[in-house]
C-alpha positions as CSV (number, residue, x, y, z in Angstrom):
1,M,298.0,335.8,-8.5
2,T,296.0,338.3,-10.4
3,N,293.3,340.5,-9.1
4,P,290.9,342.5,-11.4
5,T,291.5,345.7,-9.5
6,T,295.1,345.4,-9.2
7,G,296.4,343.9,-12.2
8,N,299.1,341.6,-11.5
9,R,299.8,342.7,-8.0
10,A,298.7,340.5,-5.1
11,R,296.2,342.1,-2.8
12,I,297.5,342.0,1.1
13,L,295.9,343.1,4.3
14,I,298.2,343.8,7.2
15,I,296.7,343.7,10.7
16,E,298.8,345.6,13.1
17,D,298.0,347.8,16.0
18,S,301.3,349.8,15.8
19,L,300.8,352.3,13.1
20,G,304.5,352.8,12.6
21,V,305.2,349.0,12.0
22,A,302.1,348.8,9.9
23,Q,303.2,351.7,7.8
24,A,306.6,350.5,7.5
25,L,305.5,346.8,6.2
26,K,303.2,348.4,3.8
27,R,305.7,350.7,2.3
28,T,308.3,347.7,2.0
29,L,305.9,345.3,0.3
30,S,304.5,348.0,-2.1
31,L,307.9,348.9,-3.4
32,P,309.1,347.0,-6.4
33,Q,312.0,345.4,-4.5
34,G,309.2,344.1,-1.9
35,G,307.2,342.7,-4.5
36,G,305.1,345.8,-5.7
37,H,301.9,344.6,-4.0
38,W,298.7,346.3,-3.3
39,V,298.8,346.6,0.4
40,Q,296.1,347.7,3.0
41,I,296.5,348.2,6.7
42,C,294.1,348.0,9.7
43,G,294.6,348.2,13.5
44,S,292.5,345.4,14.7
45,G,290.9,342.1,14.0
46,E,287.3,343.2,14.0
47,A,288.3,346.0,11.3
48,A,290.1,343.4,9.2
49,L,287.1,341.0,9.2
50,E,285.0,343.9,7.8
51,Q,287.4,344.4,5.1
52,L,287.6,340.7,4.4
53,R,283.7,340.6,4.0
54,G,283.7,343.4,1.5
55,A,286.8,342.8,-0.8
56,H,289.1,339.9,-1.8
57,F,292.7,339.5,-0.3
58,D,295.3,337.2,-1.5
59,L,297.3,337.3,1.7
60,L,296.8,338.3,5.5
61,I,299.7,339.3,7.6
62,T,298.5,339.6,11.2
63,D,300.3,340.1,14.5
64,L,299.3,337.9,17.5
65,R,298.7,340.4,20.0
66,L,295.7,343.0,18.9
67,P,293.1,345.0,20.6
68,G,290.0,342.9,21.0
69,M,290.3,339.4,19.2
70,N,293.8,338.2,18.8
71,G,295.7,337.1,15.6
72,L,294.5,333.5,15.8
73,A,291.1,334.5,16.3
74,V,291.3,336.5,13.2
75,L,292.7,333.8,11.0
76,E,290.0,331.3,12.2
77,H,287.3,333.6,11.0
78,A,289.2,334.5,7.8
79,R,289.1,331.0,6.9
80,Q,285.4,330.8,7.0
81,I,285.1,334.0,4.9
82,N,287.6,332.9,2.3
83,P,289.5,329.5,2.8
84,G,291.6,330.2,-0.1
85,T,293.3,333.4,1.6
86,G,297.0,332.9,2.5
87,S,298.2,334.0,5.9
88,V,301.4,334.7,8.1
89,L,301.2,335.0,11.9
90,I,303.8,337.3,13.4
91,T,304.5,337.5,17.2
92,A,307.2,338.3,19.7
93,F,305.2,336.2,22.3
94,G,305.3,332.8,21.0
95,S,304.7,329.6,23.0
96,P,304.3,325.8,22.0
97,Q,300.5,326.2,22.2
98,V,300.5,329.4,20.1
99,E,303.0,327.5,17.5
100,A,300.7,324.5,17.5
101,R,297.6,326.4,16.8
102,A,299.3,328.7,14.2
103,R,300.3,325.5,12.0
104,Q,296.5,324.6,11.8
105,L,295.7,328.2,10.7
106,A,298.4,329.9,9.1
107,N,300.8,329.3,6.1
108,V,303.8,330.7,8.1
109,Y,304.3,331.3,11.9
110,L,307.0,334.1,12.1
111,P,308.6,334.9,15.4
112,K,309.8,338.5,16.0
113,P,312.4,340.0,15.6
114,F,312.8,339.2,11.9
115,R,314.5,340.6,8.9
116,I,312.4,342.5,6.4
117,H,313.9,340.8,3.5
118,D,312.9,337.4,5.1
119,L,309.4,338.6,5.1
120,I,309.4,339.6,1.6
121,Q,310.9,336.1,0.6
122,I,308.0,334.5,2.9
123,V,305.3,336.6,1.1
124,Q,306.5,335.7,-2.2
125,R,306.6,332.0,-1.2
126,V,303.0,331.9,0.2
127,L,301.6,333.8,-3.0
128,D,303.5,331.5,-5.4
129,E,302.3,328.1,-3.6
130,P,298.8,326.9,-3.8
131,T,297.0,327.6,-0.5
132,S,296.9,324.7,2.1
133,H,296.8,325.1,5.6
134,T,297.9,321.5,6.0
135,Q,301.3,322.9,4.6
136,S,301.8,325.2,7.4
137,F,305.4,325.8,8.6
138,V,307.4,327.7,10.9
139,A,309.9,330.2,9.6
140,G,313.2,328.6,10.1
141,D,312.2,325.3,9.2
142,A,315.2,324.6,6.6
143,T,313.0,322.5,4.4
144,R,310.8,325.2,3.7
145,Q,312.3,328.6,4.2
146,P,315.7,330.5,5.1
147,T,316.3,330.5,8.8
148,I,314.6,333.4,10.6
149,R,317.1,335.2,13.0
150,T,315.9,335.0,16.6
151,T,317.5,336.9,19.6
152,A,320.5,334.5,19.2
153,V,322.3,335.8,16.1
154,D,323.5,333.4,13.5
155,R,326.7,334.3,12.0
156,R,328.3,333.7,8.5
157,K,331.9,334.0,7.3
158,A,332.5,337.2,5.0
159,A,336.2,337.8,4.5
160,Y,335.7,340.5,1.7
161,L,334.1,342.7,4.4
162,K,336.8,345.0,5.6
163,V,335.2,348.3,6.8
164,V,332.9,349.2,9.8
165,A,331.1,352.3,9.5
166,C,329.1,353.3,12.9
167,D,326.8,356.2,13.6
168,L,327.5,357.7,17.0
169,D,324.3,358.7,18.8
170,G,321.7,355.8,19.5
171,T,324.4,353.2,17.8
172,L,327.6,353.5,19.6
173,A,326.5,356.1,22.3
174,E,323.6,356.3,24.7
175,H,322.7,359.7,26.0
176,G,325.5,361.3,24.1
177,Q,328.4,359.2,25.5
178,P,329.7,355.8,24.4
179,A,330.4,353.4,27.2
180,A,333.8,352.6,28.1
181,E,333.3,348.9,27.2
182,T,332.4,349.9,23.7
183,W,335.3,352.1,23.0
184,E,337.4,349.3,24.4
185,A,335.9,347.0,21.9
186,L,336.9,349.1,19.0
187,R,340.3,349.5,20.5
188,E,340.8,345.8,20.7
189,A,339.5,345.3,17.1
190,R,342.5,347.7,16.2
191,S,345.1,345.9,17.9
192,D,344.2,342.0,17.3
193,G,345.8,341.0,14.0
194,P,344.4,342.5,10.6
195,S,342.1,345.1,11.8
196,P,339.1,346.5,10.1
197,V,338.8,349.8,9.0
198,I,336.7,351.9,11.3
199,I,334.9,354.8,10.1
200,L,332.4,356.9,12.5
201,V,329.5,358.6,10.9
202,T,327.7,361.4,12.8
203,S,325.5,364.4,12.5
204,R,327.5,366.1,15.2
205,T,330.4,368.6,14.4
206,L,333.9,367.4,14.8
207,D,334.4,369.5,17.9
208,D,331.0,368.0,19.3
209,F,332.2,364.7,18.5
210,A,335.6,365.0,20.4
211,V,333.7,366.0,23.6
212,A,331.9,362.7,23.5
213,V,334.9,360.5,22.8
214,P,338.6,360.7,23.6
215,R,340.0,363.3,21.3
216,A,343.2,361.3,20.8
217,D,341.2,358.4,19.6
218,I,339.4,360.5,16.7
219,L,341.9,363.1,15.7
220,G,345.6,362.7,14.8
221,K,347.5,360.1,12.9
222,A,347.3,357.8,16.0
223,A,343.6,357.7,15.9
224,L,341.6,354.8,16.6
225,C,339.2,355.6,13.6
226,D,340.6,355.7,10.2
227,A,338.0,358.5,9.2
228,V,335.2,360.6,10.5
229,V,332.2,361.6,8.4
230,A,330.8,364.5,10.4
231,E,327.9,367.1,10.0
232,N,325.8,364.4,8.6
233,G,328.4,363.8,5.5
234,A,329.1,367.4,4.8
235,V,332.6,367.4,6.6
236,V,335.0,364.5,6.3
237,Y,338.2,363.9,8.5
238,F,340.9,361.5,7.5
239,S,343.5,360.7,10.5
240,S,346.2,359.3,8.3
241,S,346.8,362.7,6.9
242,D,345.0,364.7,9.8
243,T,343.1,366.7,7.2
244,V,339.5,367.9,6.9
245,T,337.9,368.0,3.5
246,L,334.4,369.5,2.9
247,P,333.3,367.1,-0.3
248,F,330.1,369.0,-1.1
249,G,331.2,372.5,-0.3
250,H,329.3,375.0,1.7
251,L,325.5,375.9,1.7
252,T,324.5,378.2,-1.2
253,P,324.3,381.9,-0.8
254,L,320.7,382.0,-1.3
255,V,320.0,379.4,1.4
256,I,322.1,381.3,3.8
257,Q,320.4,384.4,3.0
258,R,317.1,382.9,3.7
259,L,318.2,381.3,6.9
260,E,319.8,384.8,8.2
261,G,316.5,386.5,7.3
262,L,314.2,384.2,9.4
263,G,315.4,385.2,12.9
264,A,314.9,381.7,13.9
265,P,317.2,380.1,16.5
266,L,319.3,377.9,14.3
267,E,322.6,376.0,15.3
268,H,325.7,376.0,12.7
269,G,328.4,373.8,12.2
270,E,331.4,374.4,9.8
271,V,328.9,373.8,7.0
272,I,325.4,372.6,8.0
273,A,322.6,374.5,9.9
274,T,320.1,372.6,12.1
275,A,316.7,373.6,13.5
276,Q,314.5,372.4,16.3
277,P,310.7,372.2,16.6
278,P,308.8,374.4,16.2
279,H,311.3,376.5,14.1
280,D,312.0,373.6,11.8
281,Q,308.5,374.3,10.0
282,T,309.6,377.8,9.6
283,V,312.7,376.8,7.9
284,L,311.0,374.3,5.7
285,E,308.5,376.7,4.4
286,S,311.2,379.4,3.7
287,L,313.1,377.0,1.8
288,R,310.3,375.2,0.0
289,D,310.8,377.0,-3.4
290,V,314.7,377.0,-3.4
291,D,315.8,374.7,-6.2
292,D,319.5,374.5,-5.8
293,G,319.8,371.0,-4.7
294,T,320.0,371.7,-1.0
295,T,319.5,368.8,1.1
296,M,317.0,368.8,4.0
297,E,316.5,365.7,6.3
298,Y,315.5,364.9,9.7
299,N,317.5,363.3,12.5
300,Q,314.6,362.6,14.9
301,D,313.1,365.9,15.7
302,T,316.1,367.8,14.3
303,L,316.0,369.4,10.9
304,I,319.4,369.3,9.1
305,I,320.1,371.8,6.1
306,L,323.0,370.5,4.0
307,P,324.8,371.5,0.7
308,P,323.7,369.8,-2.3
309,G,324.5,366.2,-2.4
310,A,325.5,365.8,1.1
311,T,324.1,363.0,3.2
312,K,325.7,360.5,5.5
313,G,325.7,357.9,2.7
314,T,327.4,360.2,0.1
315,G,330.1,361.3,2.7
316,L,330.7,357.6,3.6
317,H,331.1,356.9,-0.1
318,Y,333.4,359.6,-0.8
319,V,335.7,358.4,2.2
320,L,335.5,354.9,1.2
321,R,336.8,355.6,-2.6
322,E,339.6,357.7,-0.9
323,L,340.7,354.9,1.2
324,G,340.5,352.4,-1.7
325,Y,337.5,350.4,-0.6
326,S,334.1,349.7,-2.4
327,P,330.7,350.0,-0.8
328,R,330.4,346.2,-1.3
329,N,333.2,345.9,1.3
330,V,331.4,347.6,4.2
331,M,329.0,347.1,7.0
332,V,327.1,349.9,8.6
333,C,325.3,350.3,11.9
334,G,322.8,352.9,12.4
335,D,319.5,353.6,14.3
336,A,318.0,356.8,13.0
337,E,316.2,358.4,10.0
338,N,319.4,360.2,8.8
339,D,321.1,356.6,8.6
340,A,318.8,355.5,5.8
341,S,321.5,356.8,3.2
342,L,324.1,354.9,4.9
343,F,322.0,351.6,4.6
344,E,321.5,352.3,0.8
345,V,325.3,352.6,0.2
346,S,326.5,349.6,2.2
347,E,326.8,345.9,1.7
348,L,325.5,345.0,5.1
349,A,323.1,347.3,6.9
350,V,322.6,346.7,10.5
351,A,320.0,348.5,12.7
352,M,320.0,348.6,16.3
353,S,316.8,347.4,18.3
354,N,316.0,350.9,19.3
355,A,315.8,352.0,15.6
356,P,312.3,353.4,14.4
357,P,310.2,350.5,12.4
358,G,311.0,352.6,9.0
359,I,314.7,352.3,9.6
360,Q,314.5,348.6,10.6
361,A,312.4,347.9,7.6
362,L,315.5,349.2,5.5
363,A,318.2,347.0,7.3
364,D,319.6,343.7,6.3
365,V,319.8,342.7,10.0
366,V,318.1,344.2,13.1
367,L,320.0,343.3,16.2
368,P,318.3,342.1,19.5
369,Q,320.3,344.9,21.6
370,A,320.4,348.7,21.4
371,D,323.2,351.1,21.5
372,G,326.9,350.0,22.1
373,A,326.0,346.8,23.8
374,A,325.0,345.4,20.4
375,V,328.0,347.0,18.7
376,Q,330.5,345.5,21.0
377,A,329.6,341.9,20.1
378,L,329.3,342.9,16.4
379,V,332.7,344.2,16.0
380,A,334.1,341.3,17.8
381,D,332.9,338.9,15.4
382,F,333.7,341.2,12.5
383,V,337.4,341.0,13.4
384,S,337.0,337.1,13.2
385,G,335.5,337.4,9.7
386,L,332.1,336.8,10.9
387,I,328.9,338.7,10.3
388,P,325.2,338.3,11.4
389,E,323.3,336.0,9.0
390,Y,321.1,337.9,6.4
391,L,319.6,337.5,3.1
392,P,320.9,339.7,0.3
393,R,318.4,342.3,-0.9
394,P,316.2,341.2,-3.8
395,S,317.7,344.1,-6.1
396,R,321.1,342.5,-5.7
397,R,320.1,339.1,-6.5
398,L,321.3,337.6,-9.9
399,L,318.7,336.0,-12.0
400,L,320.5,332.8,-13.2
401,G,317.5,331.3,-15.2
402,H,314.3,329.3,-14.4
403,R,313.4,325.9,-13.5
404,T,311.5,323.7,-16.0
405,S,308.5,324.4,-13.8
406,G,308.9,328.2,-14.5
407,A,310.3,329.2,-11.0
408,P,313.1,331.6,-11.3
409,V,316.4,330.7,-9.9
410,Y,318.6,333.3,-8.3
411,L,322.3,333.5,-7.1
412,D,323.2,335.5,-4.3
413,P,326.1,337.8,-4.9
414,F,327.2,337.1,-1.1
415,S,327.4,333.5,-2.1
416,L,329.5,334.0,-5.2
417,V,332.0,336.2,-3.5
418,N,332.4,333.8,-0.5
419,S,332.5,330.4,-2.2
420,N,333.9,328.8,-5.3
421,L,331.8,327.9,-8.2
422,G,332.9,325.4,-11.2
423,M,331.4,325.9,-14.5
424,F,331.7,323.3,-17.1
425,G,330.5,322.6,-20.7
426,T,331.5,322.0,-24.4
427,S,332.5,324.9,-26.3
428,R,331.0,324.5,-29.7
429,A,331.3,326.7,-32.7
430,D,327.8,326.2,-33.9
431,W,326.4,327.5,-30.5
432,H,327.6,330.9,-31.3
433,S,324.6,331.7,-33.6
434,D,322.3,331.1,-30.7
435,Q,321.2,333.5,-28.0
436,H,322.4,331.0,-25.4
437,L,325.9,330.3,-26.2
438,N,327.8,328.1,-23.8
439,K,329.6,328.0,-20.4
440,S,331.9,331.1,-21.3
441,W,328.7,333.2,-22.3
442,L,327.2,332.2,-19.0
443,A,330.3,333.0,-17.1
444,S,330.5,336.5,-18.8
445,S,326.8,337.1,-18.0
446,L,327.3,336.6,-14.4
447,A,330.4,338.8,-14.5
448,G,328.2,341.5,-15.9
449,M,325.4,341.1,-13.5
450,L,327.8,341.2,-10.6
451,S,329.6,344.4,-12.1
452,K,326.3,346.2,-12.4
453,R,325.6,345.8,-8.8
454,G,328.8,347.3,-7.8
455,Y,331.1,344.3,-7.3
456,Q,334.6,344.5,-9.1
457,T,335.3,341.4,-11.2
458,C,338.4,340.2,-12.9
459,I,338.4,337.6,-15.8
460,V,341.6,335.7,-16.8
461,D,340.5,334.9,-20.4
462,L,343.1,332.3,-22.0
463,R,341.2,332.3,-25.5
464,G,339.7,335.6,-26.0
465,N,336.2,334.5,-25.6
466,H,335.1,337.3,-23.2
467,R,336.2,340.2,-25.5
468,T,333.9,338.8,-28.2
469,L,331.1,338.2,-25.7
470,G,331.4,341.2,-23.4
471,T,330.7,341.0,-19.8
472,G,327.2,342.3,-20.0
473,D,328.3,345.7,-18.7
474,S,331.3,346.6,-21.0
475,L,330.9,350.4,-19.9
476,N,332.2,349.2,-16.5
477,S,334.7,346.9,-17.5
478,Q,338.2,347.4,-18.9
479,F,339.5,344.9,-21.7
480,L,343.3,344.4,-21.8
481,G,345.5,342.2,-23.9
482,G,344.5,340.3,-27.2
483,T,345.3,342.0,-30.4
484,A,344.2,345.7,-29.5
485,T,345.8,346.5,-26.1
486,P,349.1,345.4,-24.6
487,I,348.5,343.2,-21.5
488,P,350.0,345.0,-18.3
489,T,352.4,343.1,-16.1
490,A,350.8,341.1,-13.3
491,A,351.9,343.9,-10.7
492,G,350.4,346.3,-13.1
493,T,347.1,344.5,-13.2
494,V,347.0,344.5,-9.5
495,D,347.8,348.2,-9.4
496,Y,345.0,348.8,-11.9
497,C,342.4,346.8,-9.8
498,E,343.4,348.8,-6.6
499,R,343.2,352.1,-8.2
500,S,340.2,351.5,-10.2
501,H,336.9,350.1,-9.1
502,A,336.0,349.0,-12.7
503,S,335.9,345.3,-13.7
504,L,338.7,343.9,-15.8
505,V,339.1,341.3,-18.4
506,L,342.6,340.1,-19.2
507,D,342.9,338.7,-22.7
508,L,345.9,336.1,-22.8
509,S,344.9,334.7,-26.1
510,M,348.2,336.0,-27.9
511,H,350.5,334.5,-25.5
512,T,351.7,330.7,-25.4
513,D,350.9,328.4,-22.8
514,V,354.1,328.9,-21.1
515,E,353.7,332.5,-20.9
516,R,350.0,332.2,-19.7
517,V,351.2,329.8,-16.8
518,A,353.9,332.2,-15.8
519,Y,351.7,335.3,-15.8
520,V,348.9,333.8,-13.7
521,Q,351.7,332.3,-11.3
522,E,352.8,335.6,-10.8
523,L,349.1,337.4,-10.6
524,L,347.6,335.0,-8.1
525,P,349.7,335.9,-5.1
526,A,349.6,339.6,-5.8
527,M,346.0,339.3,-6.1
528,R,345.5,337.4,-3.1
529,D,347.5,340.1,-1.1
530,L,345.3,342.7,-2.5
531,R,342.1,341.0,-1.7
532,T,343.4,340.5,1.9
533,R,343.7,344.4,2.2
534,L,340.9,345.7,0.3
535,G,338.4,342.7,-0.2
536,R,338.5,343.2,-4.0
537,P,338.3,342.3,-6.8
538,H,335.2,340.5,-5.4
539,W,335.1,337.7,-8.0
540,L,337.7,336.1,-10.3
541,L,336.9,333.9,-13.1
542,I,339.5,331.8,-14.7
543,E,338.6,330.6,-18.1
544,D,339.8,327.2,-19.5
545,V,341.5,326.5,-16.1
546,H,342.5,322.9,-17.4
547,S,345.3,324.5,-19.5
548,L,346.7,326.0,-16.5
549,C,346.4,323.4,-13.9
550,P,346.5,319.8,-15.7
551,P,346.3,316.6,-13.7
552,Q,350.0,316.7,-13.1
553,E,350.0,319.1,-10.2
554,G,352.6,321.8,-10.2
555,Q,353.2,325.1,-8.5
556,L,350.4,327.2,-10.0
557,C,347.9,324.4,-9.0
558,G,349.0,324.7,-5.4
559,L,348.7,328.6,-5.6
560,L,345.2,328.4,-6.9
561,L,344.2,326.1,-4.2
562,D,345.6,328.3,-1.6
563,S,343.6,331.3,-3.4
564,L,340.3,329.2,-3.2
565,R,340.4,329.2,0.6
566,G,339.3,333.0,0.4
567,G,336.3,332.2,-1.9
568,G,335.2,334.4,-4.7
569,F,336.5,332.1,-7.6
570,N,334.7,330.7,-10.8
571,L,336.7,328.0,-12.5
572,A,335.3,327.2,-16.0
573,S,336.5,324.6,-18.4
574,D,335.3,322.6,-21.3
575,H,337.6,319.7,-20.2
576,P,337.1,318.7,-16.6
577,S,339.0,315.5,-17.3
578,Q,342.2,317.5,-17.6
579,V,341.7,319.4,-14.4
580,V,343.6,318.4,-11.3
581,P,341.0,316.5,-9.1
582,A,342.1,318.5,-6.1
583,L,340.7,321.7,-7.6
584,L,337.5,319.9,-8.5
585,E,337.3,318.7,-4.9
586,A,337.8,322.4,-3.7
587,L,334.7,323.8,-5.4
588,D,331.7,324.5,-3.4
589,G,329.1,324.3,-6.2
590,W,328.6,323.4,-9.8
591,L,326.9,324.7,-13.0
592,I,327.2,322.4,-15.8
593,M,325.9,322.6,-19.7
594,R,326.4,320.0,-22.1
595,L,329.4,317.8,-22.3
596,D,329.7,315.7,-25.3
597,L,332.7,313.4,-24.5
598,P,332.3,310.5,-22.2
599,E,335.6,311.1,-20.4
600,E,334.5,314.5,-19.5
601,I,331.2,313.2,-18.0
602,A,333.2,310.7,-16.2
603,A,335.6,313.3,-14.6
604,L,332.4,314.7,-12.8
605,R,330.8,311.5,-11.9
606,P,332.6,311.2,-8.4
607,F,331.3,314.5,-7.3
608,L,327.7,314.6,-8.7
609,T,326.8,310.9,-7.7
610,R,327.1,312.2,-4.0
611,H,324.1,314.5,-4.3
612,A,320.3,313.8,-5.0
613,G,319.7,314.2,-8.9
614,G,323.3,313.9,-9.7
615,P,323.0,310.4,-11.3
616,A,320.1,311.4,-13.6
617,A,322.2,314.6,-14.5
618,L,325.2,312.5,-15.6
619,S,323.0,310.2,-17.8
620,Q,321.6,313.5,-19.8
621,L,324.6,315.5,-20.1
622,A,325.5,314.5,-23.5
623,S,321.9,315.2,-24.9
624,L,321.3,318.4,-22.8
625,P,319.8,321.0,-25.2
626,I,321.2,324.5,-25.9
627,G,320.3,327.0,-23.2
628,Q,319.8,324.2,-20.4
629,A,322.1,323.4,-17.4
630,Y,322.4,321.6,-14.1
631,L,323.2,323.3,-11.0
632,Y,324.3,322.2,-7.5
633,L,324.6,324.6,-4.7
634,G,324.6,322.3,-1.7
635,D,327.8,323.6,-0.2
636,I,327.2,327.3,-0.8
637,E,325.1,329.4,1.7
638,Q,322.5,330.2,-0.6
639,L,319.6,331.4,1.3
640,S,317.3,333.6,-0.9
641,T,316.6,330.4,-3.1
642,P,317.8,327.4,-1.3
643,T,318.2,324.4,-3.5
644,R,318.6,320.7,-2.7
645,G,320.7,318.4,-4.7
646,V,321.3,318.7,-8.5
647,I,318.4,320.8,-10.3
648,K,317.8,321.5,-14.0
649,L,317.1,324.9,-15.2
650,H,316.9,327.0,-18.4
651,V,319.9,329.7,-18.2
652,G,319.3,333.1,-19.2
653,P,316.4,335.6,-19.1
């Protein structure tokens, strides 16, 4: 919607009597990743109606329980003032009666607790649709909207997540001491089968930390934890080597001089200094003009002064790199303001229910419990390869293209690295003069978008297409093979992927068919072992898979089928008729561009005719224009833009 005073931004009015919650929602929806909307807040229904009478709003978001008139009454009056205004009713005190009335008055009825990313999606959906209160729905209705988590946490598989990083106070520990049950849950996680990497992150010093938990569990080569990020990221301890490092050095001499001259009571760790109210304001004023990159942040009421660059998030990032993991492999748990940088680094950010509204707004998941009780269940699920259901952050979504209506179609990176996608289309020389090339160009674009978002990709390129096309992010991709660079051995390739976080393109175009099969046959088991250990590469593309796995099944086909069980594969071919049917059957989703030959279209008929829109797509594949494709995601957990059946889209920006 367009408003003359706000340009292309929608005008949103939030009605919430909790100022902290209202401000957190306003900040989220005002940011670009939240839609960049123009947002106003007010604390009562009466005040909201006054604003509605004086100005136009595109959307109202109101809590049910308010001082004075409740949210339902507000919506009833709002309809009389401006029937075209969209609305969302939020409540933690729902009932069948409230829900029934909300269906009459609101576009969306949203139970608490909810994830902030769900709200962002709901807001955009309501703004994009013509307002009609007869189309009201309850968040969680799968036909309209991704499932909104209630107090019962839905779970999803995520085998590529290998690391759990937990804050201590307020997350693992309550009143400074973890419950024995919580610590036992971590110990069991390390003893049952393939255990996750456990990293503890705290603002405490290592000595203080060792007072709160058994010292033998955190210090020494037999420690329960793989690493401890202490002093808010400034001090790092690795248990395997029993060593302490200071990744960001010490406070600068100027800062130390200023602090010593204050005479204010300060506490000192090995690196950091902290100040309590009211002395925190004195410290802030003294360091206000220091321009040396010194970091200052709050943990509740405590002001923490750190060396340049040090935060919990940067400390965790340092540990992950040293241990060989990517931030895309980590789930973090936190509850306080200084955990915000952890959330930014992580693939999955989990906040406890005791976290302040601003931190909950940054999280991917807010658990219904507080402290260690929440972590116990979370870690038990994590060991089994399960995580709380969540929506990937808007900034990480991949824009695949647009429907014929103009609506954008996104892919969730989570879905790509957990599922298997088939990509099929004719390779034609005369397409190479067009911006939209063919399935190789599209696969290369997906690899580039993933790489830009921090996911490691590996492309097995049998014909050299991807060296010509690039991956959309060649600065973060290493090209090996072809005519320029010798291809490493399969073991060398895996070693490269383990030691480097860059993406990799393996050009096998100069090898014979026999050599290619032998190479990939050696590569797949080694790559599978690496992904089992480190969770990366996150996504593997095999171009022209038909030349590796023809209909007569062989050893390589069996290896590939076994690898597909872990997800994260894209199999691309311009000859699906020459791909063993078992591989086609193992795919979770399809992205199909034009196919000229009847036998190629016929090979996909058994799969596409199972789904709505599939028969129509089959009849049009031979005449599909350049830049258009058919997409089926029905078996992929694609929550941010759910699709039904086979849809048609224009690929590319």
